[in-house]
C-alpha positions in Angstrom: -95.7 -49.2 -21.1 -94.3 -51.6 -23.7 -91.9 -48.8 -24.8 -90.1 -49.3 -21.4 -89.2 -52.9 -22.5 -85.9 -53.7 -24.2 -85.2 -57.2 -25.6 -81.5 -57.9 -25.5 -81.7 -60.3 -28.6 -83.1 -57.4 -30.7 -80.2 -55.2 -30.0 -81.8 -53.7 -26.9 -84.4 -52.3 -29.2 -87.6 -50.7 -27.9 -90.6 -52.9 -28.1 -92.1 -52.7 -31.5 -94.2 -55.8 -32.0 -91.4 -58.4 -31.6 -92.8 -61.5 -30.1 -91.1 -62.9 -27.1 -89.5 -66.3 -27.9 -92.3 -69.0 -28.0 -92.6 -71.1 -25.0 -91.5 -74.8 -25.2 -94.0 -77.7 -24.8 -93.1 -77.7 -21.1 -94.1 -74.0 -20.9 -90.4 -73.0 -20.3 -88.8 -69.9 -21.8 -85.9 -70.8 -24.1 -82.6 -70.6 -22.3 -80.8 -67.3 -22.9 -83.9 -65.2 -23.2 -83.3 -61.8 -21.5 -85.6 -58.8 -21.2 -84.8 -55.4 -19.6 -87.1 -52.8 -18.4 -86.0 -49.2 -18.5 -89.0 -47.2 -17.2 -89.5 -43.6 -18.2 -90.8 -41.2 -15.6 -91.0 -43.1 -12.4 -91.4 -41.3 -9.1 -87.6 -41.6 -8.4 -86.6 -40.9 -12.0 -88.9 -38.2 -13.2 -88.4 -37.1 -16.9 -85.7 -39.8 -17.6 -85.2 -43.4 -17.8 -84.7 -45.4 -14.7 -81.7 -47.8 -14.5 -82.4 -51.0 -16.5 -83.7 -54.0 -14.6 -82.8 -57.3 -16.1 -85.5 -59.9 -16.2 -84.3 -63.5 -16.6 -86.4 -66.6 -17.0 -87.0 -68.8 -14.0 -86.4 -72.5 -14.1 -89.8 -73.1 -12.7 -92.5 -72.2 -15.3 -95.1 -71.3 -12.7 -92.7 -68.6 -11.3 -91.3 -67.3 -14.6 -92.1 -63.6 -15.3 -91.1 -63.9 -19.0 -93.3 -67.0 -19.5 -96.2 -65.3 -17.8 -95.7 -62.1 -20.1 -95.4 -64.3 -23.2 -98.6 -66.2 -22.4 -100.4 -63.0 -21.5 -99.5 -61.2 -24.6 -100.3 -64.2 -26.8 -103.7 -64.6 -25.2 -104.4 -60.9 -25.7 -103.5 -61.1 -29.3 -105.6 -64.3 -29.8 -108.7 -62.7 -28.3 -108.3 -59.6 -30.5 -107.1 -57.3 -27.8 -103.3 -57.1 -28.5 -101.1 -55.2 -26.0 -99.8 -52.2 -27.9 -99.0 -49.4 -25.5 -100.0 -50.1 -21.9 -99.3 -53.5 -20.4 -101.9 -53.1 -17.7 -105.0 -51.4 -18.9 -108.5 -50.7 -17.7 -111.5 -52.6 -19.2 -114.2 -50.7 -21.0 -117.6 -50.2 -19.1 -119.0 -53.5 -20.7 -116.0 -55.4 -19.5 -115.4 -56.9 -22.9 -112.3 -55.1 -24.0 -109.4 -52.9 -22.9 -109.1 -49.2 -23.1 -105.6 -48.1 -24.3 -104.9 -46.0 -21.2 -102.8 -46.6 -18.0 -104.4 -48.6 -15.3 -105.1 -46.5 -12.2 -103.8 -47.4 -8.8 -107.3 -47.7 -7.6 -108.2 -50.1 -10.4 -105.2 -52.3 -9.7 -105.9 -52.4 -6.1 -109.5 -53.5 -6.9 -108.3 -56.3 -9.2 -105.9 -57.5 -6.7 -108.5 -57.8 -4.0 -111.1 -59.3 -6.3 -108.6 -62.0 -7.5 -107.3 -62.9 -4.0 -111.0 -63.1 -2.7 -111.9 -65.3 -5.5 -109.0 -67.6 -4.6 -109.9 -67.4 -0.9 -106.6 -65.8 -0.1 -107.5 -62.3 0.7 -106.2 -61.0 4.0 -106.0 -57.3 3.5 -103.2 -57.2 1.0 -102.5 -54.1 -1.0 -100.2 -53.4 -3.8 -97.7 -51.8 -1.3 -97.8 -54.9 0.8 -96.8 -57.0 -2.1 -93.9 -54.8 -2.9 -92.8 -54.5 0.8 -93.3 -58.3 1.3 -91.3 -59.2 -1.8 -88.3 -57.0 -0.6 -88.5 -58.3 2.9 -88.4 -62.0 1.5 -85.6 -61.2 -0.7 -83.7 -59.7 2.1 -84.3 -62.9 4.2 -83.0 -65.0 1.2 -79.6 -63.0 1.3 -80.1 -60.3 -1.4 -78.1 -57.3 -0.2 -79.8 -54.3 0.9 -77.9 -52.2 -1.6 -79.0 -54.4 -4.5 -82.7 -54.3 -3.3 -82.6 -50.5 -3.1 -81.1 -50.2 -6.5 -83.6 -52.6 -8.1 -86.7 -51.1 -6.3 -85.5 -47.5 -6.9 -85.3 -46.6 -3.3 -82.8 -43.9 -2.6 -82.8 -43.9 1.3 -84.0 -46.0 4.1 -86.5 -44.0 6.2 
């Protein structure tokens, strides 16, 4: 939910329609832009906010989560479907707009498979395999196991 987002430049205020800083002509997020995500009611942190995860811009526009979020929100607003509550939403039956509701795991799995197949990249990937794969990749890059557990809200290694 957008209420999980905090923008550091706005006094860590809860999202209330502030725009992310506009992207530069090279599609880069302005230096110093910082966003934190403080989820409410995760599997690990039920009924309370999870520890903040700081999201910083990437030097590469194609790999920048803040740039992708800014483009997505601008596009939704331009198309008359602004993001107001849920960032990931189900489409209506006609597929021409979004419902203001959370996207189910099944719907997310379907979208992931559909887009990977369209790109000719599908090999049985699931949402879980993306999460696990990104954790394994970060570990190989030298991120500590303790940092990965903290960032991914994992309490113990099973």
